[in-house]
C-alpha positions in Angstrom: 132.5 25.2 114.2 135.8 23.4 114.4 137.8 23.3 117.5 141.7 23.9 118.0 143.5 21.2 120.1 143.8 23.8 123.0 140.0 24.4 122.8 139.3 20.8 122.7 141.5 20.1 125.8 139.8 23.0 127.6 136.3 21.7 127.2 137.4 18.2 128.2 139.1 19.5 131.4 136.4 21.9 132.0 134.1 19.1 132.5 136.0 17.8 135.7 136.6 21.1 137.1 134.6 23.1 139.6 134.2 26.9 139.1 136.9 27.9 140.9 139.4 25.7 139.2 137.9 27.0 135.8 138.7 30.5 136.7 142.1 29.7 137.9 143.1 28.0 134.8 141.5 30.5 132.3 144.7 32.6 131.9 146.5 29.2 131.2 144.4 28.6 128.2 144.5 32.1 126.9 148.3 31.6 127.0 148.2 28.3 125.3 145.9 29.9 122.6 148.5 32.6 122.0 151.1 30.0 121.5 149.2 27.9 119.2 148.4 30.8 116.9 152.0 31.6 116.9 152.9 28.0 116.0 150.3 27.8 113.2 151.6 31.1 111.6 155.2 30.0 111.8 154.1 26.6 110.1 152.0 28.4 107.7 155.2 30.7 106.6 157.5 27.8 106.4 155.0 26.1 104.4 154.7 28.8 102.0 158.4 29.1 101.7 158.7 25.5 101.1 156.2 25.4 98.3 158.1 28.5 96.6 161.4 26.9 97.0 160.0 23.7 95.4 158.7 25.9 92.5 155.0 25.0 93.3 155.3 21.2 93.3 152.8 20.1 95.8 154.0 16.5 96.6 157.6 17.9 97.5 156.3 20.6 99.7 154.2 18.1 101.7 157.6 16.3 102.3 159.2 19.5 103.5 156.4 20.2 105.8 156.6 16.7 107.4 160.4 17.4 107.7 159.6 20.8 109.2 157.1 19.6 111.6 159.3 16.8 113.0 162.1 18.9 113.1 160.3 21.6 115.1 157.9 19.9 117.2 159.2 16.2 117.2 157.4 13.4 115.8 155.4 12.4 118.8 152.6 9.9 117.9 
């Protein structure tokens, strides 16, 4: 099964944490997953709107997504 970025980070960090630290940080990962889900939903909605605005032309919609992502989350490579 695929992992989200938050799940990957949690699994990676948990390899270095003891049981007490894991329990303490669980609520942070729960919140991060909620934020990630909301961001994915917003991105999905924006992609659908962009695709509709571009009359269903995929290549133009992909460019719109890149612009949306960079404006929303920054181009942090």
